[in-house]
N, C-alpha and C positions, 0 to 999 in steps of 0.2 A: 504494500500500500504506500501511496505517496501522500504528502501533505500532513499537516498537523491534525490531530484528532478533533480539536475544536472546530476546524474548518468543515469537517464532515457534519458536525452538529448544526452549524450555520446553514449549510447547504440543505440539510434535511428540513430545518425550520422554514427556510425560504420556499422549498417545494411544497410543504404543507400549507403555507399561506397562499401560494399561487393556486393550488388545487381548491382550497376553500373558496377563494374568490370566484373561480370558474364555476363551481357548484352553485354558489349563491346567485351568480348572474344567470345561470341556466334556470334555476327555480324562479327567479324574478321574471325572466323573459317568458316562461311557460305559465305564468300566473299560478304557480304552486308555492310561492314563498310564504303566504299567510298560512296555508295548510301545514307547511313544514314547521313554522313557528309554533303552531298549536300542538303538533306532535311532540316537539321538543319540550314545551311547557308541561305537557301531560307526563312525559317520561321523567323529567326532573322532579315533578311532584310525587310521582309514584315511588321514586327512589330516594327521596329526601329522608325517609325513615331509616334507610340503610346507613346513613351518616351519623345517626344518633347513638 
C-alpha cells in the first residue's frame, strides 16, 4: 500500500459524502425525499430505546 493511513480515511470520508449527496439528489429529483425522511424518523424513533 502507498500513502499515509490517514489519507485513506480522508478518501473514504470524501467518497461517503459524495455518495450521500448523489443519493439525496436522486431522492429529491424523484420526489421521494419526504418519504425517505419519514422512514428515517420512524427508524430512529423505533431504535431510540436501544440507546437507553
